[in-house]
C-alpha positions, 0 to 999 in steps of 0.5 A: 198505637206505639207508648213507650216503656214510661207511659206504658207502665205509668198509664197501667199503675194509673189503671191499677190505682182506679181499680183500687181506688175509685167506685167507676174507673170509667172517666178516668179511662175514658181520659187517659184512652184519649191520651193514649190515642192522640199519643201519637199525634202530638209526638209527630207534631212536638218533633216537627215544629222545631225543625224550622219547616211549613207547618203541613195540617191534614184537615179531614173535613166531616159534617154531621149532616150528611144526607146520602148515608147519615153520619156515613163519616163514623159508620163503620167499614170493614170493622173501622169508623169511615173516619178511622181509615184515612185518620190512621192513614194520615198519622202514620205517614209521618209528615203531618205537623198536625192531624184534624177533624173540622165538625160540627157534631159531638159524635164525630167528635169524639169517635175523631179524638179517640183515634188520635186526631185533633178537632177543629169545631166549625162554626154554624156559617160553615156547618149549612147543606150549602156551605162549601169545602172551601169555606169550611177550610178558609175558616179553619186557616183563620183560626190557626194562624200556624199552619202553612200548607193544608193537606185536606183529605177525604172521609169517604176515600178509605183505601188512601195509604201514608205513601200517597200523602207523603208524595203527594206533600213533596210536591208542594214542599220541594216542588213549589206547587200551589195546588196538588189533587189527586186523580185517577185514569179511567177508560171511558168514552164520553158523549155529549149530553142531548135533550130528549124531545130533541132531534139533535144526534148525540156527539162523541167527545172523545172518540171516533165511532168509526176507529174505536180503540183497543183498551190497550191501545188508549193510555185513557182520561184522567180524573179527580177521585177526590181522595185529596186536595192539597193547598198553601195558605196563599191560596186558599186566601186568596180562594184559588184563584191565583194559582202558579203552579198546579199538578196532579198526583195519580192513583192506582184504580184500586186505592180510589175508591168513594163512597156517596151513597149506600149501594157503595158501601159494600163495594167499598167494604171488600176493595178496602179489606184487599187494598186498604191501610190496616196500620204501621203492624200490618205485616207482622205475623200474629203467632198467638190469640188471647180472648176474653171468655165473658163478653166475647165468646159468651154474651155475659149470661149466665143461666142456672138449671134446676139441680143449681148449676151454671150453664152459659152457651157459646156459639158453633161460629165461634168454635169454627172461628177458632179452629181457623185460627188453628189450623194456620199455627195460631195458638188461641188462649181463653183468659179470664180475670180476676173478677171474673163470673165464671168459676174455675169448673165451667170455665175448664169446660169452656175452653174444653168445648172450644177445644183451646187453652185456658190462662185463668188470671190471678192478678191485673190482666196485662200483667198476666199477658206480659207473663205469658208472653216471657213464656213464650218468647213472643213480642207484643206485635205477635199478639191479637187480643180481644177483649171488652171490659174496660180492664182490657183497655191497657191489653188492647192498646198494645197488641199488634192486633186488637178486636172487640165486639161491637156491643162491647163496653170498650168500643167506646174507650179505644180506637179499636183495629177492628169492630166486629160487627157482631155481638158477644156471644154470635159470633163476634170471634169468627168475624175477628179470626177471618179479619186475622186470617185475612191480614195475613193473607194480605200481609204474605202477599204484599206488592202482588195486585190481580187484575182481571182482563177477562174471563180466562185471562189474569195478568199478575203485576208488581205494585210500582210508584205512579209519575206525576205531571204538572198541568 
Protein backbone atom coordinates (compact mmCIF):
# COMPACT_ATOMS: atom_id res chain seq x y z
CA UNK A 1 0.00 0.00 0.00
CA UNK A 2 1.37 3.39 -0.97
CA UNK A 3 0.56 6.58 0.90
CA UNK A 4 1.71 10.06 0.06
CA UNK A 5 3.91 11.96 2.52
CA UNK A 6 1.09 14.10 3.86
CA UNK A 7 -1.12 11.07 4.61
CA UNK A 8 1.75 9.21 6.24
CA UNK A 9 2.69 12.12 8.50
CA UNK A 10 -0.95 12.78 9.34
CA UNK A 11 -1.50 9.16 10.38
CA UNK A 12 1.73 9.14 12.36
CA UNK A 13 0.65 12.28 14.23
CA UNK A 14 -2.67 10.65 15.08
CA UNK A 15 -0.90 7.54 16.30
CA UNK A 16 1.41 9.62 18.49
CA UNK A 17 -1.56 11.52 19.85
CA UNK A 18 -3.43 8.31 20.56
CA UNK A 19 -0.57 6.88 22.58
CA UNK A 20 -0.15 10.06 24.60
CA UNK A 21 -3.74 10.93 25.30
CA UNK A 22 -5.83 7.78 24.96
CA UNK A 23 -5.52 4.83 27.33
CA UNK A 24 -6.58 2.29 24.71
CA UNK A 25 -5.49 3.22 21.15
CA UNK A 26 -6.77 0.02 19.49
CA UNK A 27 -10.18 1.39 18.33
CA UNK A 28 -8.45 4.42 16.79
CA UNK A 29 -5.81 2.18 15.22
CA UNK A 30 -8.48 -0.03 13.68
CA UNK A 31 -10.19 2.91 12.03
CA UNK A 32 -6.90 4.41 10.88
CA UNK A 33 -5.70 1.11 9.43
CA UNK A 34 -8.96 0.54 7.58
CA UNK A 35 -8.63 4.02 6.10
CA UNK A 36 -5.01 3.36 5.11
CA UNK A 37 -5.78 0.02 3.48
CA UNK A 38 -8.81 1.33 1.56
CA UNK A 39 -6.94 4.43 0.40
CA UNK A 40 -5.74 2.76 -2.78
CA UNK A 41 -9.28 1.71 -3.74
CA UNK A 42 -10.74 5.15 -3.06
CA UNK A 43 -7.97 6.86 -5.04
CA UNK A 44 -8.73 4.64 -8.05
CA UNK A 45 -12.43 5.43 -7.76
CA UNK A 46 -11.96 9.18 -7.46
CA UNK A 47 -9.54 9.46 -10.37
CA UNK A 48 -11.71 7.35 -12.68
CA UNK A 49 -15.23 8.51 -11.89
CA UNK A 50 -14.73 11.87 -13.55
CA UNK A 51 -13.16 10.53 -16.75
CA UNK A 52 -16.48 9.77 -18.46
CA UNK A 53 -15.97 6.06 -19.10
CA UNK A 54 -18.45 3.39 -17.93
CA UNK A 55 -18.18 2.53 -14.26
CA UNK A 56 -16.31 -0.77 -13.90
CA UNK A 57 -16.82 -2.62 -10.64
CA UNK A 58 -14.75 -5.63 -9.58
CA UNK A 59 -16.93 -7.95 -7.52
CA UNK A 60 -15.88 -10.95 -5.43
CA UNK A 61 -18.63 -13.17 -4.05
CA UNK A 62 -17.69 -14.56 -0.62
CA UNK A 63 -20.55 -16.24 1.19
CA UNK A 64 -19.88 -17.38 4.75
CA UNK A 65 -21.59 -20.75 4.39
CA UNK A 66 -18.98 -22.65 2.37
CA UNK A 67 -19.59 -26.39 2.77
CA UNK A 68 -16.38 -27.90 1.38
CA UNK A 69 -13.97 -25.79 3.48
CA UNK A 70 -15.66 -23.68 6.22
CA UNK A 71 -14.88 -19.97 5.74
CA UNK A 72 -12.35 -20.88 3.05
CA UNK A 73 -12.52 -17.38 1.56
CA UNK A 74 -10.55 -15.97 4.51
CA UNK A 75 -8.47 -19.03 5.34
CA UNK A 76 -4.75 -18.29 5.06
CA UNK A 77 -3.12 -19.52 1.86
CA UNK A 78 0.67 -19.03 1.79
CA UNK A 79 0.40 -16.42 4.52
CA UNK A 80 -2.44 -14.39 2.97
CA UNK A 81 -6.22 -14.77 3.36
CA UNK A 82 -7.50 -16.51 0.22
CA UNK A 83 -9.62 -13.51 -0.75
CA UNK A 84 -6.59 -11.24 -0.29
CA UNK A 85 -4.86 -12.68 -3.37
CA UNK A 86 -7.63 -11.64 -5.77
CA UNK A 87 -8.30 -8.35 -4.00
CA UNK A 88 -4.63 -7.43 -4.39
CA UNK A 89 -4.77 -8.21 -8.11
CA UNK A 90 -8.03 -6.27 -8.60
CA UNK A 91 -6.78 -3.19 -6.76
CA UNK A 92 -3.44 -3.18 -8.55
CA UNK A 93 -4.98 -3.68 -12.00
CA UNK A 94 -5.72 0.05 -12.12
CA UNK A 95 -8.85 -0.43 -14.24
CA UNK A 96 -11.54 -1.00 -11.61
CA UNK A 97 -13.44 2.09 -10.50
CA UNK A 98 -14.53 0.22 -7.38
CA UNK A 99 -13.66 -3.12 -5.79
CA UNK A 100 -16.39 -4.92 -3.85
CA UNK A 101 -16.86 -8.04 -1.78
CA UNK A 102 -20.40 -9.39 -1.53
CA UNK A 103 -20.84 -11.32 1.71
CA UNK A 104 -23.25 -12.25 4.47
CA UNK A 105 -20.57 -12.87 7.11
CA UNK A 106 -19.14 -10.41 9.65
CA UNK A 107 -15.58 -11.78 9.68
CA UNK A 108 -15.36 -11.86 5.87
CA UNK A 109 -16.58 -8.25 5.86
CA UNK A 110 -13.84 -7.26 8.32
CA UNK A 111 -11.09 -8.96 6.30
CA UNK A 112 -12.38 -7.46 3.03
CA UNK A 113 -12.28 -3.94 4.45
CA UNK A 114 -8.78 -4.42 5.86
CA UNK A 115 -7.63 -5.48 2.39
CA UNK A 116 -9.08 -2.33 0.83
CA UNK A 117 -12.43 -3.48 -0.60
CA UNK A 118 -15.88 -2.03 -0.20
CA UNK A 119 -18.51 -4.41 1.13
CA UNK A 120 -21.94 -5.21 -0.29
CA UNK A 121 -23.92 -6.87 2.47
CA UNK A 122 -26.05 -9.32 0.52
CA UNK A 123 -29.61 -10.13 1.52
CA UNK A 124 -30.70 -13.49 3.02
CA UNK A 125 -32.58 -14.22 -0.20
CA UNK A 126 -29.31 -14.58 -2.15
CA UNK A 127 -27.28 -16.12 0.71
CA UNK A 128 -28.82 -19.58 0.59
CA UNK A 129 -27.04 -22.77 -0.44
CA UNK A 130 -29.28 -22.80 -3.51
CA UNK A 131 -28.60 -19.17 -4.51
CA UNK A 132 -26.82 -18.72 -7.81
CA UNK A 133 -24.00 -16.30 -8.58
CA UNK A 134 -26.20 -14.63 -11.19
CA UNK A 135 -28.92 -13.86 -8.63
CA UNK A 136 -26.35 -12.36 -6.25
CA UNK A 137 -24.79 -10.19 -8.95
CA UNK A 138 -28.20 -9.02 -10.15
CA UNK A 139 -29.03 -7.91 -6.61
CA UNK A 140 -25.73 -6.03 -6.51
CA UNK A 141 -26.39 -4.05 -9.70
CA UNK A 142 -29.96 -3.25 -8.63
CA UNK A 143 -28.53 -1.54 -5.55
CA UNK A 144 -25.64 0.06 -7.50
CA UNK A 145 -27.19 1.91 -10.44
CA UNK A 146 -23.86 3.59 -11.26
CA UNK A 147 -22.23 0.28 -12.24
CA UNK A 148 -22.03 -0.39 -15.99
CA UNK A 149 -19.61 -3.34 -16.14
CA UNK A 150 -19.21 -6.07 -13.53
CA UNK A 151 -15.88 -7.91 -13.28
CA UNK A 152 -16.92 -10.97 -11.31
CA UNK A 153 -13.72 -12.48 -9.88
CA UNK A 154 -13.70 -15.81 -8.06
CA UNK A 155 -12.12 -15.74 -4.61
CA UNK A 156 -10.86 -19.29 -5.16
CA UNK A 157 -8.43 -18.28 -7.95
CA UNK A 158 -5.35 -17.05 -6.08
CA UNK A 159 -2.99 -17.05 -9.09
CA UNK A 160 -4.86 -14.22 -10.84
CA UNK A 161 -2.65 -11.31 -11.93
CA UNK A 162 -3.58 -7.67 -12.68
CA UNK A 163 -2.74 -8.03 -16.38
CA UNK A 164 -5.37 -10.78 -16.71
CA UNK A 165 -8.02 -8.34 -15.49
CA UNK A 166 -6.81 -5.48 -17.68
CA UNK A 167 -6.64 -7.53 -20.87
CA UNK A 168 -10.00 -9.23 -20.36
CA UNK A 169 -11.71 -5.95 -19.55
CA UNK A 170 -10.41 -4.43 -22.78
CA UNK A 171 -12.43 -7.03 -24.65
CA UNK A 172 -15.57 -5.38 -23.28
CA UNK A 173 -14.54 -1.72 -23.29
CA UNK A 174 -12.65 -1.71 -26.62
CA UNK A 175 -13.95 -4.70 -28.58
CA UNK A 176 -17.64 -4.46 -27.68
CA UNK A 177 -18.15 -7.81 -25.96
CA UNK A 178 -21.13 -8.38 -23.68
CA UNK A 179 -19.63 -11.33 -21.84
CA UNK A 180 -16.02 -12.47 -21.33
CA UNK A 181 -14.95 -15.52 -19.32
CA UNK A 182 -11.60 -17.16 -18.54
CA UNK A 183 -10.53 -20.53 -19.92
CA UNK A 184 -7.54 -22.85 -19.82
CA UNK A 185 -6.31 -25.29 -22.49
CA UNK A 186 -6.25 -28.94 -21.45
CA UNK A 187 -5.13 -32.10 -23.19
CA UNK A 188 -7.59 -34.61 -21.79
CA UNK A 189 -9.48 -37.30 -23.66
CA UNK A 190 -13.16 -37.54 -22.77
CA UNK A 191 -15.48 -40.54 -22.84
CA UNK A 192 -19.21 -40.97 -22.65
CA UNK A 193 -20.48 -42.09 -19.25
CA UNK A 194 -22.45 -45.34 -19.27
CA UNK A 195 -24.57 -47.22 -16.77
CA UNK A 196 -22.42 -49.77 -14.92
CA UNK A 197 -25.22 -52.32 -15.06
CA UNK A 198 -25.78 -51.89 -18.77
CA UNK A 199 -24.04 -53.62 -21.64
CA UNK A 200 -23.31 -50.56 -23.77
CA UNK A 201 -19.67 -49.75 -24.46
CA UNK A 202 -18.45 -46.26 -23.63
CA UNK A 203 -17.94 -44.04 -26.67
CA UNK A 204 -14.96 -41.69 -27.04
CA UNK A 205 -16.07 -38.07 -27.36
CA UNK A 206 -12.93 -36.36 -28.61
CA UNK A 207 -10.51 -39.11 -29.62
CA UNK A 208 -10.05 -41.78 -32.26
CA UNK A 209 -8.65 -44.68 -30.21
CA UNK A 210 -7.08 -46.19 -33.31
CA UNK A 211 -5.13 -42.98 -33.95
CA UNK A 212 -4.41 -41.57 -30.51
CA UNK A 213 -2.55 -38.28 -31.11
CA UNK A 214 0.62 -37.25 -29.35
CA UNK A 215 0.27 -34.26 -27.04
CA UNK A 216 2.39 -32.04 -29.29
CA UNK A 217 0.23 -32.95 -32.28
CA UNK A 218 -3.06 -31.96 -30.63
CA UNK A 219 -3.96 -28.42 -29.64
CA UNK A 220 -6.24 -29.63 -26.83
CA UNK A 221 -9.60 -28.20 -25.77
CA UNK A 222 -10.72 -25.14 -23.85
CA UNK A 223 -12.36 -25.42 -20.43
CA UNK A 224 -13.64 -22.73 -18.11
CA UNK A 225 -11.10 -22.32 -15.31
CA UNK A 226 -13.43 -20.30 -13.07
CA UNK A 227 -11.08 -17.36 -12.50
CA UNK A 228 -13.45 -14.63 -13.67
CA UNK A 229 -16.58 -13.70 -15.62
CA UNK A 230 -17.02 -10.15 -16.92
CA UNK A 231 -20.42 -8.80 -17.99
CA UNK A 232 -22.09 -5.64 -19.18
CA UNK A 233 -25.01 -4.40 -17.13
CA UNK A 234 -27.42 -5.07 -19.98
CA UNK A 235 -26.30 -8.71 -20.23
CA UNK A 236 -26.90 -9.22 -16.51
CA UNK A 237 -30.30 -7.53 -16.55
CA UNK A 238 -31.31 -9.89 -19.37
CA UNK A 239 -30.20 -12.89 -17.34
CA UNK A 240 -27.39 -13.67 -19.85
CA UNK A 241 -30.03 -14.86 -22.32
CA UNK A 242 -29.47 -12.21 -25.00
CA UNK A 243 -25.76 -11.95 -25.73
CA UNK A 244 -24.60 -10.27 -28.92
CA UNK A 245 -20.85 -10.83 -28.63
CA UNK A 246 -19.17 -13.39 -26.36
CA UNK A 247 -15.43 -14.00 -25.97
CA UNK A 248 -13.13 -16.13 -23.89
CA UNK A 249 -9.79 -15.15 -22.40
CA UNK A 250 -7.22 -17.94 -22.31
CA UNK A 251 -4.95 -18.21 -19.26
CA UNK A 252 -1.85 -20.31 -18.77
CA UNK A 253 -2.32 -23.57 -16.84
CA UNK A 254 -0.06 -22.41 -14.00
CA UNK A 255 -2.40 -19.49 -13.33
CA UNK A 256 -5.51 -21.67 -13.45
CA UNK A 257 -5.87 -22.70 -9.81
CA UNK A 258 -9.27 -23.42 -8.31
CA UNK A 259 -9.87 -24.49 -4.71
CA UNK A 260 -12.97 -26.51 -3.83
CA UNK A 261 -11.91 -29.12 -1.28
CA UNK A 262 -9.24 -29.49 1.42
CA UNK A 263 -7.05 -31.68 -0.75
CA UNK A 264 -6.61 -28.75 -3.17
CA UNK A 265 -5.12 -26.52 -0.46
CA UNK A 266 -1.48 -27.74 -0.25
CA UNK A 267 -1.29 -27.96 -4.04
CA UNK A 268 -2.62 -24.41 -4.40
CA UNK A 269 -0.21 -23.16 -1.74
CA UNK A 270 2.81 -24.41 -3.66
CA UNK A 271 1.41 -23.09 -6.93
CA UNK A 272 0.69 -19.62 -5.58
CA UNK A 273 4.17 -19.30 -4.07
CA UNK A 274 5.60 -19.89 -7.54
CA UNK A 275 3.05 -18.28 -9.84
CA UNK A 276 0.96 -15.96 -7.64
CA UNK A 277 0.92 -12.16 -7.67
CA UNK A 278 2.66 -10.67 -4.65
CA UNK A 279 1.96 -6.99 -5.22
CA UNK A 280 3.51 -4.03 -6.96
CA UNK A 281 6.62 -4.19 -4.75
CA UNK A 282 7.41 -7.86 -5.43
CA UNK A 283 10.39 -7.02 -7.67
CA UNK A 284 12.10 -4.83 -5.07
CA UNK A 285 15.31 -6.25 -3.61
CA UNK A 286 15.22 -6.46 0.20
CA UNK A 287 18.46 -5.22 1.77
CA UNK A 288 17.43 -4.88 5.42
CA UNK A 289 15.25 -7.03 7.67
CA UNK A 290 13.98 -5.46 10.89
CA UNK A 291 12.29 -7.52 13.56
CA UNK A 292 10.75 -6.93 16.96
CA UNK A 293 12.38 -8.74 19.85
CA UNK A 294 9.34 -9.24 22.06
CA UNK A 295 6.40 -10.77 20.18
CA UNK A 296 8.48 -11.97 17.20
CA UNK A 297 11.83 -13.43 18.22
CA UNK A 298 10.49 -14.25 21.69
CA UNK A 299 7.00 -15.27 22.72
CA UNK A 300 6.69 -12.34 25.17
CA UNK A 301 7.23 -14.60 28.16
CA UNK A 302 9.86 -13.54 30.71
CA UNK A 303 11.17 -16.14 33.13
CA UNK A 304 12.79 -15.37 36.46
CA UNK A 305 15.62 -17.52 37.84
CA UNK A 306 16.09 -18.40 41.49
CA UNK A 307 18.68 -15.64 41.71
CA UNK A 308 16.17 -13.10 40.35
CA UNK A 309 17.69 -12.86 36.86
CA UNK A 310 15.32 -12.32 33.92
CA UNK A 311 15.45 -14.99 31.21
CA UNK A 312 13.88 -15.39 27.76
CA UNK A 313 13.91 -18.24 25.24
CA UNK A 314 14.59 -18.00 21.51
CA UNK A 315 14.03 -20.73 18.94
CA UNK A 316 16.93 -22.29 17.06
CA UNK A 317 14.81 -22.28 13.88
CA UNK A 318 14.53 -18.50 14.10
CA UNK A 319 18.29 -18.13 14.51
CA UNK A 320 18.74 -20.33 11.44
CA UNK A 321 16.28 -18.11 9.53
CA UNK A 322 18.30 -15.02 10.42
CA UNK A 323 21.47 -16.70 9.19
CA UNK A 324 19.72 -17.66 5.94
CA UNK A 325 19.02 -14.00 5.25
CA UNK A 326 22.54 -12.94 6.17
CA UNK A 327 24.00 -15.45 3.73
CA UNK A 328 22.02 -13.69 1.00
CA UNK A 329 23.53 -10.31 2.00
CA UNK A 330 20.39 -9.13 3.78
CA UNK A 331 21.30 -7.28 6.97
CA UNK A 332 19.25 -8.27 10.02
CA UNK A 333 18.64 -5.89 12.92
CA UNK A 334 16.51 -6.52 15.99
CA UNK A 335 14.60 -3.44 17.03
CA UNK A 336 13.04 -2.64 20.39
CA UNK A 337 10.42 -0.07 21.31
CA UNK A 338 10.49 2.58 24.00
CA UNK A 339 8.11 0.35 25.97
CA UNK A 340 10.27 -2.78 25.61
CA UNK A 341 9.85 -4.96 28.74
CA UNK A 342 13.32 -6.51 28.38
CA UNK A 343 16.33 -4.79 29.89
CA UNK A 344 19.15 -3.45 27.73
CA UNK A 345 21.50 -6.13 28.99
CA UNK A 346 19.06 -8.91 28.13
CA UNK A 347 18.40 -7.41 24.69
CA UNK A 348 22.12 -7.36 23.98
CA UNK A 349 22.43 -11.01 25.01
CA UNK A 350 19.54 -11.95 22.73
CA UNK A 351 21.11 -10.10 19.78
CA UNK A 352 24.45 -11.76 20.48
CA UNK A 353 22.80 -15.20 20.58
CA UNK A 354 20.91 -14.46 17.35
CA UNK A 355 24.14 -13.12 15.78
CA UNK A 356 22.59 -9.95 14.39
CA UNK A 357 22.44 -6.22 15.02
CA UNK A 358 20.38 -4.46 17.68
CA UNK A 359 18.66 -1.09 17.67
CA UNK A 360 17.31 0.01 21.04
CA UNK A 361 14.52 2.49 20.49
CA UNK A 362 14.76 5.88 22.11
CA UNK A 363 11.74 7.36 20.31
CA UNK A 364 8.57 6.32 18.48
CA UNK A 365 9.35 3.28 16.31
CA UNK A 366 8.44 4.86 12.99
CA UNK A 367 10.86 7.73 13.57
CA UNK A 368 13.54 5.29 14.73
CA UNK A 369 13.21 3.27 11.53
CA UNK A 370 13.31 6.40 9.36
CA UNK A 371 16.54 7.49 11.05
CA UNK A 372 18.03 4.04 10.51
CA UNK A 373 17.08 4.13 6.83
CA UNK A 374 18.74 7.54 6.39
CA UNK A 375 21.91 6.22 7.98
CA UNK A 376 22.00 3.27 5.59
CA UNK A 377 20.69 5.20 2.56
CA UNK A 378 17.73 2.85 2.06
CA UNK A 379 14.25 3.26 0.60
CA UNK A 380 11.10 1.87 2.20
CA UNK A 381 10.74 -0.77 -0.53
CA UNK A 382 14.18 -2.17 0.37
CA UNK A 383 13.13 -2.91 3.94
CA UNK A 384 11.26 -5.91 5.33
CA UNK A 385 9.75 -5.71 8.81
CA UNK A 386 8.17 -8.22 11.16
CA UNK A 387 6.02 -6.57 13.80
CA UNK A 388 3.51 -7.68 16.38
CA UNK A 389 1.96 -4.78 18.27
CA UNK A 390 -0.43 -1.93 17.50
CA UNK A 391 2.46 0.55 17.57
CA UNK A 392 3.98 -1.27 14.58
CA UNK A 393 1.11 -0.38 12.20
CA UNK A 394 2.88 2.74 10.94
CA UNK A 395 6.05 0.91 9.90
CA UNK A 396 4.24 -2.20 8.65
CA UNK A 397 2.17 -0.03 6.32
CA UNK A 398 5.19 1.56 4.63
CA UNK A 399 7.89 -1.09 4.23
CA UNK A 400 8.27 -3.01 1.02
CA UNK A 401 7.51 -6.32 2.70
CA UNK A 402 5.85 -6.99 6.03
CA UNK A 403 5.00 -10.03 8.07
CA UNK A 404 3.41 -10.86 11.41
CA UNK A 405 3.27 -14.01 13.58
CA UNK A 406 -0.11 -15.71 13.60
CA UNK A 407 -0.66 -14.81 17.28
CA UNK A 408 0.29 -11.14 16.91
CA UNK A 409 -2.39 -8.61 17.98
CA UNK A 410 -1.57 -6.47 14.95
CA UNK A 411 -2.60 -9.31 12.59
CA UNK A 412 -6.22 -8.16 12.91
CA UNK A 413 -5.37 -4.51 12.24
CA UNK A 414 -3.55 -4.56 8.93
CA UNK A 415 -3.49 -6.50 5.67
CA UNK A 416 -0.05 -8.01 6.18
CA UNK A 417 1.79 -9.27 3.11
CA UNK A 418 2.49 -12.45 5.04
CA UNK A 419 0.82 -13.95 8.12
CA UNK A 420 2.98 -16.74 9.52
CA UNK A 421 1.47 -20.08 10.37
CA UNK A 422 3.83 -20.32 13.34
CA UNK A 423 3.44 -18.17 16.48
CA UNK A 424 6.03 -15.79 17.92
CA UNK A 425 9.08 -17.45 19.44
CA UNK A 426 8.34 -20.74 17.68
CA UNK A 427 9.77 -20.41 14.18
CA UNK A 428 7.80 -17.43 12.79
CA UNK A 429 11.00 -15.60 11.82
CA UNK A 430 12.35 -18.67 10.01
CA UNK A 431 9.06 -18.98 8.13
CA UNK A 432 9.07 -15.30 7.11
CA UNK A 433 12.75 -15.51 6.12
CA UNK A 434 11.94 -18.40 3.76
CA UNK A 435 9.12 -16.30 2.29
CA UNK A 436 11.48 -13.35 1.69
CA UNK A 437 13.99 -15.59 -0.06
CA UNK A 438 11.22 -17.16 -2.14
CA UNK A 439 10.28 -13.69 -3.39
CA UNK A 440 13.91 -12.84 -4.07
CA UNK A 441 14.26 -16.01 -6.15
CA UNK A 442 10.94 -15.31 -7.91
CA UNK A 443 12.08 -11.78 -8.76
CA UNK A 444 15.41 -12.85 -10.26
CA UNK A 445 13.76 -15.53 -12.41
CA UNK A 446 10.82 -13.34 -13.50
CA UNK A 447 9.50 -14.37 -16.89
CA UNK A 448 10.94 -17.87 -17.01
CA UNK A 449 8.55 -20.78 -16.50
CA UNK A 450 9.95 -24.28 -16.25
CA UNK A 451 7.74 -27.10 -17.43
CA UNK A 452 8.71 -30.72 -16.95
CA UNK A 453 7.64 -32.72 -20.00
CA UNK A 454 9.19 -36.05 -19.04
CA UNK A 455 11.40 -37.61 -16.43
CA UNK A 456 14.49 -36.67 -18.43
CA UNK A 457 13.56 -33.50 -20.29
CA UNK A 458 12.95 -29.98 -19.00
CA UNK A 459 11.96 -27.14 -21.29
CA UNK A 460 12.40 -23.49 -20.43
CA UNK A 461 9.96 -21.19 -22.18
CA UNK A 462 9.58 -17.42 -22.02
CA UNK A 463 6.27 -16.09 -20.67
CA UNK A 464 4.10 -14.64 -23.44
CA UNK A 465 0.73 -12.91 -23.73
CA UNK A 466 -2.14 -15.29 -24.40
CA UNK A 467 -4.22 -14.55 -27.48
CA UNK A 468 -7.93 -14.03 -27.19
CA UNK A 469 -10.66 -15.52 -29.34
CA UNK A 470 -14.30 -14.85 -29.99
CA UNK A 471 -17.14 -17.33 -30.17
